[in-house]
C-alpha positions in Angstrom: -18.7 56.4 -22.9 -19.9 57.1 -26.5 -19.4 60.1 -28.4 -21.9 62.6 -27.7 -23.5 66.2 -28.6 -24.7 68.4 -25.8 -28.0 69.9 -26.4 -28.1 73.5 -25.4 -30.1 72.9 -22.0 -27.1 70.4 -21.0 -24.4 72.7 -22.5 -26.0 75.3 -20.0 -25.6 72.8 -17.5 -22.0 72.0 -17.9 -21.1 75.6 -18.0 -23.0 76.3 -14.7 -21.2 73.5 -12.9 -23.9 73.4 -10.4 -25.3 69.9 -10.5 -22.9 67.2 -9.1 -24.4 64.4 -11.6 -23.7 66.8 -14.5 -20.3 67.6 -13.2 -19.4 64.0 -12.8 -20.7 62.8 -16.3 -18.9 65.8 -17.7 -15.6 65.0 -16.3 -15.8 61.3 -17.2 -16.6 62.3 -20.8 -13.7 64.9 -21.1 -11.4 62.0 -19.7 -12.7 59.6 -22.6 -12.9 62.0 -25.4 -11.0 65.3 -24.6 -13.4 67.7 -25.7 -17.2 68.5 -26.0 -19.1 68.6 -28.9 -22.0 70.9 -29.4 -24.0 71.9 -32.7 -23.5 75.3 -34.0 -27.4 75.8 -33.3 -26.5 75.4 -29.6 -23.5 77.8 -29.9 -25.9 80.5 -31.5 -28.8 80.1 -28.6 -26.1 80.6 -25.8 -24.4 83.5 -27.6 -27.6 85.3 -28.4 -28.9 84.9 -24.8 -25.5 86.3 -23.4 -25.9 89.3 -25.9 -29.4 89.8 -25.0 -28.5 90.2 -21.5 -25.0 92.1 -22.3 -23.4 89.5 -20.2 -20.0 90.3 -21.9 -17.9 88.3 -19.2 -20.0 85.2 -19.6 -19.7 85.6 -23.4 -15.9 85.7 -23.2 -15.8 82.6 -21.0 -18.3 80.9 -23.6 -16.1 81.7 -26.5 -13.0 80.4 -24.9 -15.3 77.1 -24.0 -16.1 77.0 -27.9 -12.4 77.3 -28.8 -11.7 74.0 -26.7 -15.0 72.2 -28.1 -16.1 70.6 -31.2 -18.6 72.9 -33.0 -20.5 70.8 -35.5 -21.7 72.8 -38.4 -25.2 72.5 -39.7 -24.8 71.0 -43.3 -27.4 70.3 -46.1 -27.6 66.6 -44.9 -28.4 68.0 -41.4 -31.1 70.2 -42.6 -32.3 67.5 -45.1 -32.8 65.1 -41.9 -34.1 67.8 -39.7 -36.8 68.5 -42.5 -37.6 64.7 -42.5 -37.9 64.7 -38.6 -40.1 67.8 -38.8 -42.7 66.0 -40.8 -42.4 62.9 -38.4 -43.1 65.4 -35.5 -45.9 67.0 -37.2 -47.6 63.9 -38.1 -47.3 62.3 -34.8 -48.0 65.3 -32.8 -44.5 65.6 -31.2 -42.5 68.7 -30.5 -41.3 70.3 -33.9 -38.8 73.2 -32.9 -36.6 73.8 -35.5 -33.6 74.4 -33.1 -34.5 70.9 -31.3 -34.7 69.1 -34.9 -31.4 70.6 -36.1 -29.6 69.5 -32.7 -31.2 66.1 -33.2 -30.4 65.9 -36.8 -26.8 66.9 -35.8 -26.4 64.0 -33.4 -27.9 61.5 -35.9 -25.7 62.5 -38.9 -22.5 62.3 -36.6 -23.6 58.9 -34.9 -23.6 60.6 -31.5 -25.6 60.2 -28.5 -27.7 63.5 -27.4 -27.2 64.7 -24.0 -30.3 66.5 -22.8 -32.5 67.0 -19.8 -35.5 67.5 -22.5 -35.9 64.0 -23.0 -39.5 64.5 -23.8 -38.7 66.4 -27.1 -36.5 63.7 -28.4 -38.1 60.3 -27.3 -39.9 59.9 -30.6 -36.7 60.2 -32.8 -35.7 57.0 -34.3 -32.4 55.9 -34.1 -31.4 58.6 -31.4 -30.0 57.8 -28.1 -30.8 60.4 -25.6 -29.1 60.4 -22.1 -29.7 62.9 -19.2 -26.7 63.6 -17.3 -28.7 65.1 -14.5 -29.6 61.4 -13.7 -26.9 59.6 -11.6 
């Protein structure tokens, strides 16, 4: 199994542990790599959601999860790559949300597959391998 980056939606699926396909892929991945990798952008998205709902118990669990995960910072190289993706997206009529583009750029910059259920957001990104762990 190749090194991967969890998109925010799949991170949520992994945390919930409800989908049997996601659980199976997550176990297999951990056996191969020892820890999950997420973008600092996904960390931000999850934390703001828990804080908005005042979900302190879930927030504490998530911060523990982050302590055992690889959090990939957003560097200037990632911002630059995301800017290029934004231009390509706008010209091609593709989704151009900043968070998605930063996460895709992070996966590309680190040579990782992107694990996402939102494959329609990323199918057009050249060089990016997108996998949906909800699928068997």
